[in-house]
C-alpha positions in Angstrom: 33.2 -92.3 130.5 29.6 -92.2 131.8 29.0 -92.5 135.5 27.4 -95.8 136.5 25.9 -95.8 140.0 26.2 -99.6 140.0 30.0 -99.4 139.7 31.5 -100.7 142.9 34.5 -98.5 142.6 32.3 -95.4 142.5 30.3 -96.6 145.5 33.4 -97.2 147.5 34.8 -93.8 146.6 31.6 -92.0 147.9 31.5 -94.2 151.0 35.1 -93.2 151.8 34.5 -89.5 150.9 31.4 -89.5 153.3 33.5 -91.0 156.1 36.3 -88.4 155.6 33.7 -85.6 155.6 32.1 -87.0 158.8 35.5 -87.2 160.5 36.4 -83.7 159.4 33.1 -82.3 160.7 33.6 -84.0 164.1 37.1 -82.7 164.4 36.0 -79.1 163.5 33.0 -79.2 166.0 35.2 -80.5 168.8 37.9 -77.9 168.1 35.2 -75.1 168.0 33.7 -76.4 171.3 37.1 -76.5 172.9 37.8 -72.9 171.9 34.4 -71.7 173.1 34.9 -73.4 176.5 38.3 -71.7 176.8 36.9 -68.3 175.9 34.0 -68.7 178.3 36.4 -69.6 181.1 38.4 -66.4 180.5 35.3 -64.2 180.4 34.1 -62.9 183.8 30.3 -62.9 184.3 28.9 -59.4 184.0 27.9 -57.8 187.2 24.3 -56.4 187.3 24.3 -52.6 187.1 20.8 -52.4 188.5 20.3 -53.4 192.1 17.1 -55.4 192.8 14.4 -53.5 194.7 13.7 -55.0 198.1 10.4 -54.8 199.9 12.1 -52.7 202.7 13.1 -50.0 200.2 9.4 -49.7 199.1 8.2 -49.5 202.7 10.4 -46.5 203.3 8.2 -44.4 200.9 6.3 -41.5 202.5 3.7 -41.2 199.8 2.3 -43.0 196.7 0.8 -41.9 193.5 -2.7 -43.4 192.6 -1.1 -45.9 190.3 1.6 -47.0 192.9 -1.0 -47.3 195.7 -3.2 -49.5 193.5 -0.3 -51.7 192.5 1.0 -51.9 196.1 -2.2 -53.2 197.6 -3.7 -54.8 194.5 -6.9 -52.9 194.0 -8.4 -51.1 191.1 -8.3 -47.3 190.5 -12.0 -47.0 190.8 -12.0 -48.7 194.3 -9.3 -46.3 195.4 -11.2 -43.3 194.1 -14.4 -44.4 195.8 -12.6 -44.6 199.1 -11.2 -41.1 198.5 -14.6 -39.6 197.6 -16.3 -41.2 200.6 -13.6 -39.7 202.8 -12.4 -43.1 204.1 -9.0 -42.5 202.5 -7.3 -39.2 202.6 -5.4 -37.9 199.5 -3.3 -34.8 199.1 -2.5 -32.8 196.0 1.1 -31.8 195.1 0.8 -29.7 192.0 -1.1 -31.8 189.5 -0.3 -35.0 191.2 -2.5 -36.8 193.7 -0.6 -38.5 196.5 -1.7 -40.8 199.2 0.4 -40.7 202.3 1.8 -44.1 203.4 0.4 -43.7 206.9 -3.1 -42.9 205.5 -3.0 -45.9 203.2 -1.9 -48.2 206.0 -4.7 -46.8 208.3 -7.3 -47.4 205.6 -6.1 -50.9 205.1 -6.2 -51.6 208.8 -9.8 -50.5 208.9 -10.8 -53.3 206.5 -12.8 -56.1 208.0 -10.9 -59.4 208.5 -12.2 -62.1 206.1 
């Protein structure tokens, strides 16, 4: 028997099948959502293992590398090196590393003109 799309029985069959599939999909999605909610309510939120860095912890530093000093006050490396070469900012060497003492950095920034 060939399938005739104009057959009302066949059209009704597919309409009922589509309604059954829609109902089944709704039931499954609601069931899954209910399970996920239950699982989420049982799971405790993860505690962060890394503590956020506060500004006070950064202020307690005694010295900064060139990169850290530039980042802290928001200037370029060349500006910092110019200040060091003109002896307006003192830098000390510790092995191969150049360090700027926090007090010297603050003193240099305090000497800037107010604008």
